[in-house]
C-alpha positions as CSV (number, residue, x, y, z in Angstrom):
1,X,35.2,-17.9,-14.3
2,X,33.8,-14.8,-16.1
3,X,30.3,-13.8,-15.0
4,X,27.7,-13.5,-17.8
5,X,24.5,-11.5,-18.0
6,X,21.4,-13.5,-17.2
7,X,20.2,-16.2,-19.7
8,X,17.2,-15.8,-21.9
9,X,14.4,-17.8,-20.3
10,X,14.3,-20.2,-23.2
11,X,18.0,-20.5,-24.0
12,X,18.6,-23.9,-22.4
13,X,15.3,-25.3,-23.7
14,X,16.0,-24.2,-27.3
15,X,19.7,-25.3,-27.2
16,X,18.7,-28.8,-25.9
17,X,15.9,-29.2,-28.5
18,X,18.5,-30.4,-31.1
19,X,19.4,-33.2,-28.7
20,X,15.8,-34.2,-28.0
21,X,14.4,-37.6,-29.1
22,X,17.7,-39.2,-30.0
23,X,17.4,-42.7,-31.6
24,X,17.8,-45.7,-29.3
25,X,21.1,-47.6,-29.5
26,X,20.5,-51.0,-31.1
27,X,22.8,-54.0,-31.5
28,X,21.9,-57.0,-33.6
29,X,20.2,-59.2,-32.9
30,X,17.3,-57.2,-31.4
31,X,13.5,-56.9,-31.7
32,X,11.5,-53.7,-31.7
33,X,7.8,-53.1,-31.4
34,X,6.5,-49.8,-32.4
35,X,3.1,-48.2,-31.8
36,X,1.8,-44.8,-33.0
37,X,-1.5,-43.7,-31.6
38,X,-3.5,-40.6,-32.8
39,X,-5.8,-38.9,-30.5
40,X,-7.2,-35.8,-28.9
41,X,-5.1,-33.5,-26.6
42,X,-6.8,-35.2,-23.6
43,X,-5.8,-38.6,-24.9
44,X,-2.2,-37.5,-25.5
45,X,-2.1,-36.3,-21.9
46,X,-3.6,-39.6,-20.7
47,X,-0.8,-41.4,-22.6
48,X,1.7,-39.4,-20.6
49,X,0.1,-40.7,-17.4
50,X,0.1,-44.2,-18.8
51,X,3.8,-44.2,-19.5
52,X,4.5,-42.8,-16.0
53,X,2.4,-45.6,-14.5
54,X,4.4,-48.2,-16.6
55,X,7.7,-46.8,-15.3
56,X,6.4,-46.9,-11.7
57,X,5.2,-50.4,-12.1
58,X,8.8,-51.5,-12.9
59,X,10.4,-49.4,-10.3
60,X,11.8,-46.7,-12.7
61,X,11.7,-43.0,-12.3
62,X,8.7,-41.6,-14.2
63,X,9.1,-38.8,-16.7
64,X,9.0,-35.2,-15.4
65,X,5.7,-33.4,-15.6
66,X,5.1,-31.9,-19.0
67,X,7.8,-34.0,-20.7
68,X,7.3,-34.8,-24.3
69,X,9.7,-37.8,-24.5
70,X,10.9,-40.5,-22.1
71,X,13.2,-43.5,-22.4
72,X,14.2,-46.0,-19.8
73,X,15.4,-49.6,-19.3
74,X,12.7,-51.3,-17.3
75,X,14.4,-54.7,-17.1
76,X,12.5,-57.0,-19.3
77,X,12.5,-54.4,-22.1
78,X,13.5,-50.9,-23.0
79,X,10.8,-48.3,-23.7
80,X,10.9,-45.0,-25.5
81,X,7.8,-42.8,-25.5
82,X,7.4,-39.5,-27.5
83,X,4.5,-37.1,-27.7
84,X,3.9,-35.1,-30.9
85,X,1.4,-32.5,-31.9
86,X,-1.1,-35.0,-33.3
87,X,0.0,-38.4,-32.0
88,X,2.2,-40.3,-29.5
89,X,4.5,-43.2,-30.3
90,X,6.0,-45.9,-28.2
91,X,8.9,-48.2,-28.9
92,X,9.6,-51.4,-27.0
93,X,13.1,-53.0,-27.4
94,X,14.3,-56.5,-26.4
95,X,17.6,-58.2,-27.3
96,X,17.8,-61.5,-29.3
97,X,16.3,-62.9,-32.4
98,X,13.3,-64.6,-30.8
99,X,14.8,-68.1,-31.0
100,X,13.1,-70.9,-32.9
101,X,9.8,-68.9,-33.0
102,X,11.4,-66.2,-35.0
103,X,11.6,-62.4,-34.5
104,X,8.0,-61.7,-35.6
105,X,6.4,-64.7,-33.8
106,X,8.0,-63.6,-30.5
107,X,8.0,-59.8,-30.8
108,X,9.2,-57.3,-28.2
109,X,5.6,-56.5,-27.3
110,X,5.3,-59.9,-25.7
111,X,7.5,-58.6,-22.8
112,X,5.1,-55.6,-22.1
113,X,2.1,-56.1,-19.8
114,X,-0.8,-56.8,-22.0
115,X,-3.3,-55.0,-19.8
116,X,-1.3,-51.8,-20.0
117,X,-1.0,-52.0,-23.8
118,X,-4.8,-52.6,-24.1
119,X,-5.6,-49.6,-22.0
120,X,-3.4,-47.1,-24.0
121,X,-5.5,-44.1,-25.0
122,X,-6.0,-43.1,-28.6
123,X,-6.3,-45.0,-31.9
124,X,-3.6,-47.0,-33.6
125,X,-2.4,-45.2,-36.8
126,X,0.8,-47.3,-37.2
127,X,2.1,-50.5,-35.6
128,X,5.2,-52.4,-36.6
129,X,7.5,-55.2,-35.5
130,X,11.1,-54.7,-36.4
131,X,13.8,-57.4,-36.5
132,X,17.4,-56.3,-36.5
133,X,19.5,-59.4,-37.4
134,X,23.1,-59.8,-38.4
135,X,23.5,-60.2,-42.1
136,X,26.0,-63.1,-42.0
137,X,28.3,-64.0,-44.8
138,X,26.0,-64.3,-47.7
139,X,22.7,-62.6,-47.5
140,X,19.7,-64.7,-48.5
141,X,17.7,-63.9,-51.7
142,X,14.8,-61.6,-51.2
143,X,12.4,-64.3,-52.3
144,X,13.6,-66.5,-49.4
145,X,13.2,-63.5,-47.1
146,X,9.7,-62.9,-48.3
147,X,8.8,-66.5,-47.8
148,X,10.3,-66.7,-44.3
149,X,9.2,-63.5,-42.8
150,X,6.6,-61.8,-44.9
151,X,4.2,-64.5,-46.0
152,X,5.5,-64.5,-49.5
153,X,4.4,-60.9,-50.1
154,X,6.2,-58.6,-52.6
155,X,8.9,-56.8,-50.8
156,X,10.2,-53.3,-50.9
157,X,13.9,-53.0,-49.9
158,X,17.2,-51.4,-50.4
159,X,20.8,-51.3,-49.1
160,X,20.9,-48.2,-46.8
161,X,23.6,-46.0,-45.1
162,X,26.3,-46.8,-47.7
163,X,25.4,-50.5,-47.7
164,X,26.0,-50.8,-44.0
165,X,22.6,-52.5,-43.7
166,X,19.8,-53.9,-45.8
167,X,16.2,-53.1,-45.0
168,X,13.1,-55.0,-46.2
169,X,9.3,-54.5,-45.7
170,X,6.1,-55.2,-47.5
171,X,4.1,-52.2,-46.1
172,X,1.3,-54.6,-45.3
173,X,-0.7,-55.1,-42.0
174,X,-0.4,-58.8,-41.1
175,X,-2.9,-60.9,-39.3
176,X,-1.6,-59.8,-35.9
177,X,-2.3,-56.1,-36.8
178,X,1.3,-55.2,-37.2
179,X,3.5,-54.4,-40.3
180,X,7.0,-55.9,-40.4
181,X,10.4,-54.5,-41.0
182,X,13.6,-56.6,-41.4
183,X,17.0,-55.0,-41.1
184,X,20.1,-57.1,-41.9
185,X,23.0,-55.5,-40.2
186,X,26.4,-55.6,-41.9
187,X,28.6,-52.9,-40.4
188,X,26.5,-50.4,-38.4
189,X,27.2,-48.9,-35.1
190,X,24.5,-49.1,-32.4
191,X,23.6,-45.4,-33.0
192,X,23.5,-45.9,-36.7
193,X,21.3,-49.0,-36.4
194,X,19.0,-47.0,-34.2
195,X,18.8,-44.1,-36.7
196,X,18.0,-46.5,-39.6
197,X,15.3,-48.2,-37.5
198,X,13.8,-44.8,-36.5
199,X,13.8,-43.5,-40.1
200,X,12.1,-46.6,-41.4
201,X,9.4,-46.4,-38.7
202,X,8.9,-42.7,-39.3
203,X,8.5,-43.3,-43.1
204,X,5.7,-45.8,-42.3
205,X,4.0,-43.4,-39.7
206,X,4.2,-40.2,-41.7
207,X,3.1,-42.0,-44.9
208,X,-0.1,-43.1,-43.2
209,X,-0.7,-39.7,-41.5
210,X,-0.2,-38.0,-44.9
211,X,-2.7,-40.3,-46.5
212,X,-5.4,-39.4,-43.9
213,X,-6.1,-36.4,-46.2
214,X,-7.1,-38.6,-49.1
215,X,-10.5,-39.7,-47.8
216,X,-11.1,-36.0,-46.9
217,X,-10.3,-35.0,-50.5
218,X,-12.6,-37.6,-51.9
219,X,-15.4,-36.5,-49.5
220,X,-15.1,-33.0,-50.8
221,X,-15.6,-34.1,-54.5
222,X,-19.5,-34.0,-54.3
223,X,-19.4,-30.5,-52.7
224,X,-17.1,-29.2,-55.3
225,X,-19.2,-30.6,-58.2
226,X,-22.4,-29.3,-56.6
227,X,-20.9,-25.9,-55.7
228,X,-19.5,-25.4,-59.2
229,X,-22.8,-26.2,-60.8
230,X,-24.7,-24.0,-58.5
231,X,-22.2,-21.1,-59.0
232,X,-22.6,-21.6,-62.8
233,X,-26.3,-21.4,-62.6
234,X,-26.2,-18.3,-60.5
235,X,-23.8,-16.4,-62.7
236,X,-25.8,-17.4,-65.8
237,X,-29.0,-16.1,-64.1
238,X,-27.2,-12.9,-63.3
239,X,-27.0,-12.0,-67.0
240,X,-30.7,-11.6,-67.4
241,X,-31.8,-11.1,-63.8
242,X,-34.1,-8.2,-62.9
243,X,-34.3,-6.2,-59.7
244,X,-36.9,-8.6,-58.3
245,X,-34.5,-11.6,-58.8
246,X,-31.4,-10.1,-57.2
247,X,-32.4,-10.8,-53.5
248,X,-33.0,-14.5,-54.2
249,X,-29.7,-14.8,-56.1
250,X,-27.8,-13.1,-53.3
251,X,-29.4,-15.5,-50.8
252,X,-28.3,-18.5,-52.9
253,X,-24.8,-17.1,-53.2
254,X,-24.4,-16.4,-49.4
255,X,-25.6,-19.9,-48.6
256,X,-23.1,-21.4,-51.1
257,X,-20.3,-19.2,-49.7
258,X,-21.1,-20.3,-46.1
259,X,-21.1,-24.0,-47.2
260,X,-17.7,-23.6,-48.9
261,X,-16.1,-21.6,-46.0
262,X,-17.3,-24.3,-43.6
263,X,-15.7,-27.0,-45.6
264,X,-12.5,-25.1,-45.9
265,X,-12.4,-24.6,-42.1
266,X,-12.9,-28.3,-41.5
267,X,-10.3,-29.5,-44.0
268,X,-7.6,-26.8,-44.0
269,X,-5.6,-28.4,-41.1
270,X,-5.8,-31.9,-42.6
271,X,-4.5,-30.7,-46.0
272,X,-1.7,-28.6,-44.4
273,X,-0.7,-31.5,-42.2
274,X,-0.6,-33.9,-45.2
275,X,1.9,-31.5,-46.9
276,X,4.1,-31.4,-43.8
277,X,4.0,-35.2,-43.4
278,X,4.7,-35.7,-47.1
279,X,7.8,-33.6,-46.8
280,X,8.9,-35.6,-43.7
281,X,8.6,-38.9,-45.7
282,X,10.7,-37.4,-48.5
283,X,13.3,-36.2,-46.0
284,X,13.5,-39.5,-44.1
285,X,13.9,-41.5,-47.4
286,X,16.8,-39.2,-48.4
287,X,18.4,-39.8,-45.1
288,X,18.4,-43.5,-45.7
289,X,20.8,-43.1,-48.6
290,X,19.3,-46.2,-50.2
291,X,20.8,-48.2,-53.0
292,X,18.9,-50.6,-55.3
293,X,18.6,-54.3,-54.7
294,X,18.1,-56.1,-58.1
295,X,14.5,-57.1,-58.5
296,X,13.1,-54.9,-55.7
297,X,11.4,-51.5,-55.5
298,X,13.2,-49.0,-53.4
299,X,11.5,-47.1,-50.7
300,X,11.6,-44.0,-52.9
301,X,9.9,-45.8,-55.8
302,X,7.2,-47.3,-53.7
303,X,6.3,-44.1,-51.9
304,X,6.4,-42.0,-55.1
305,X,4.2,-44.5,-56.9
306,X,1.6,-44.8,-54.2
307,X,1.8,-41.5,-52.3
308,X,2.5,-39.0,-55.1
309,X,-0.9,-39.4,-56.9
310,X,-2.7,-39.3,-53.5
311,X,-0.9,-36.1,-52.5
312,X,-1.5,-34.6,-55.9
313,X,-5.2,-35.3,-55.5
314,X,-5.2,-33.6,-52.1
315,X,-3.4,-30.6,-53.5
316,X,-5.8,-30.4,-56.4
317,X,-8.9,-30.6,-54.2
318,X,-7.4,-28.0,-51.9
319,X,-6.7,-25.7,-54.8
320,X,-10.2,-26.3,-56.3
321,X,-12.0,-25.4,-53.1
322,X,-9.9,-22.3,-52.7
323,X,-10.6,-21.3,-56.3
324,X,-14.3,-22.0,-55.9
325,X,-14.3,-19.8,-52.7
326,X,-12.7,-17.0,-54.6
327,X,-15.1,-17.3,-57.5
328,X,-18.1,-17.2,-55.2
329,X,-16.6,-14.2,-53.5
330,X,-16.3,-12.4,-56.8
331,X,-19.8,-13.3,-57.8
332,X,-21.1,-12.1,-54.5
333,X,-19.3,-8.8,-54.8
334,X,-20.7,-8.3,-58.3
335,X,-24.2,-9.1,-57.2
336,X,-23.8,-6.9,-54.1
337,X,-22.8,-4.0,-56.4
338,X,-25.9,-4.5,-58.6
339,X,-28.0,-4.6,-55.5
340,X,-26.4,-1.4,-54.3
341,X,-27.0,0.3,-57.6
342,X,-30.6,-0.8,-57.5
343,X,-30.9,0.5,-54.0
344,X,-29.4,3.9,-55.0
345,X,-31.8,4.1,-57.9
346,X,-34.7,3.5,-55.6
347,X,-33.4,6.0,-53.1
348,X,-33.0,8.6,-55.9
349,X,-36.6,7.9,-57.0
350,X,-37.7,8.3,-53.4
351,X,-35.9,11.6,-53.1
352,X,-37.4,12.9,-56.3
353,X,-40.9,11.9,-55.1
354,X,-40.2,13.7,-51.8
355,X,-39.0,16.7,-53.8
356,X,-42.3,16.8,-55.7
357,X,-44.2,16.5,-52.5
358,X,-42.3,19.5,-51.0
359,X,-43.0,21.5,-54.1
360,X,-46.7,20.7,-53.9
361,X,-46.6,21.6,-50.2
362,X,-45.0,24.9,-51.0
363,X,-47.7,25.7,-53.6
364,X,-50.4,24.7,-51.2
365,X,-48.7,26.8,-48.6
366,X,-48.6,29.8,-50.9
367,X,-52.3,29.3,-51.6
368,X,-53.0,29.1,-47.9
369,X,-50.9,32.2,-47.3
370,X,-53.1,34.2,-49.8
371,X,-56.2,32.9,-48.1
372,X,-54.7,33.8,-44.7
373,X,-54.0,37.4,-45.9
374,X,-57.6,37.7,-47.1
375,X,-59.0,36.3,-43.8
376,X,-56.8,38.5,-41.6
377,X,-57.5,41.6,-43.7
378,X,-61.3,40.8,-43.4
379,X,-61.1,40.5,-39.6
380,X,-58.9,43.6,-39.1
381,X,-61.0,45.7,-41.5
382,X,-64.1,44.6,-39.6
383,X,-62.4,45.8,-36.4
384,X,-61.6,49.1,-38.0
385,X,-65.2,49.4,-39.1
386,X,-66.4,48.7,-35.5
387,X,-64.0,51.3,-34.2
388,X,-65.2,53.8,-36.7
389,X,-68.9,53.1,-35.8
390,X,-68.0,53.6,-32.1
391,X,-66.3,56.9,-32.9
392,X,-69.3,58.1,-35.0
393,X,-71.6,57.3,-32.1
394,X,-69.2,59.3,-29.9
395,X,-69.9,62.4,-32.0
396,X,-67.0,62.3,-34.5
397,X,-68.0,62.8,-38.2
398,X,-66.6,59.5,-39.5
399,X,-68.2,57.3,-42.2
400,X,-67.6,53.7,-40.9
401,X,-67.9,52.2,-44.4
402,X,-65.5,54.6,-45.9
403,X,-63.0,54.0,-43.1
404,X,-63.3,50.3,-43.5
405,X,-62.9,50.5,-47.3
406,X,-59.8,52.7,-47.0
407,X,-58.3,50.3,-44.4
408,X,-58.7,47.1,-46.5
409,X,-55.9,47.8,-49.1
410,X,-53.6,49.2,-46.4
411,X,-54.1,46.1,-44.2
412,X,-53.8,43.7,-47.2
413,X,-50.6,45.4,-48.4
414,X,-49.1,45.3,-44.9
415,X,-49.9,41.7,-44.4
416,X,-48.5,40.7,-47.8
417,X,-45.3,42.6,-47.1
418,X,-45.0,41.1,-43.7
419,X,-45.5,37.5,-44.9
420,X,-42.9,38.0,-47.7
421,X,-40.3,39.3,-45.2
422,X,-41.0,36.3,-42.9
423,X,-40.6,33.9,-45.9
424,X,-37.3,35.6,-46.9
425,X,-36.0,35.2,-43.3
426,X,-36.9,31.6,-43.3
427,X,-35.1,30.9,-46.6
428,X,-32.0,32.7,-45.4
429,X,-31.8,30.7,-42.2
430,X,-29.1,27.9,-42.2
């Protein structure tokens, strides 16, 4: 055997992912009970512990830590558990048609401990009883099927998988809290019957999960109406707004932007999830390869008629809130530009005012410099006069007044020249 380089750490996991969550093999007659529970990550982890405790109760090996799916034959029933990103789902399978009570009066869930079922964490988002029965020679009319199994409700149904089976449901929640699915098996293998059952249950589950976005979309309608009106009022006020109005308008815009961004953050996941679930419903219906039964809506027609308007509403609301957010951002940018221009104008006026003050200070400084020259000249000339008086007393023939008078222009000229040179040096300094 040729030695290979080491495997990538995720090679085995990624390769086996395509084999994960295979459908359960089903042979008619059989009954299936299906539960899908939505919950928090903590509740989904608690669901893992619950399925492990159920396996231990019946002496089976529990799932490995961290497993996202588990299936086992526990004796009275088979169980399949799967953990998804937003919900967990459980299937319980028992053989037989339920005898005289019928498949829906004696469902597979009756074999599961009731205390364990009641303690399951999370909230039920989908629950269904499935009856897989042999079709027999001549299939009954859909009105007889509706009367016998669905309380006379209008049915949705189609021949599926190249007419290997026929599936019926009314997509209604009956008095026991479960919806019902009837599959009449003509010529399916156990794997094929399991795939048909799984697809029908996933259509029901993903349909409900996608529709969770509809109440969210309806709840956003008042915000969109109020936000659009508020934005219109603000943009209209911007046309004639003065400088004193701009801060108030900017405050209103920022509050509106925060409200819209908050709504987007709360609803973005729900709308994105609805898109993904809607695509899964469409894919599962395609995989059924359904063919029309005269007088019945197909699964495609029912979901398109009911889900398409709801999904379009969600897309429209998502697009409206995105558009409103962009419009508010543009208005905020426009108003911010106006505020910046106003601020620059105020700064320019402030600089001009400071420039005028500097010029006044320079003029005042020049006046003070002239006074300073006169004062310094006066004091120095006085000193010269005192010195001349002292020299006259000492015997020199000097007229103090004449000496002081001659010194005054010399001192004044020298001081003026000195101050001018100092000023030039200051102006040349960097």
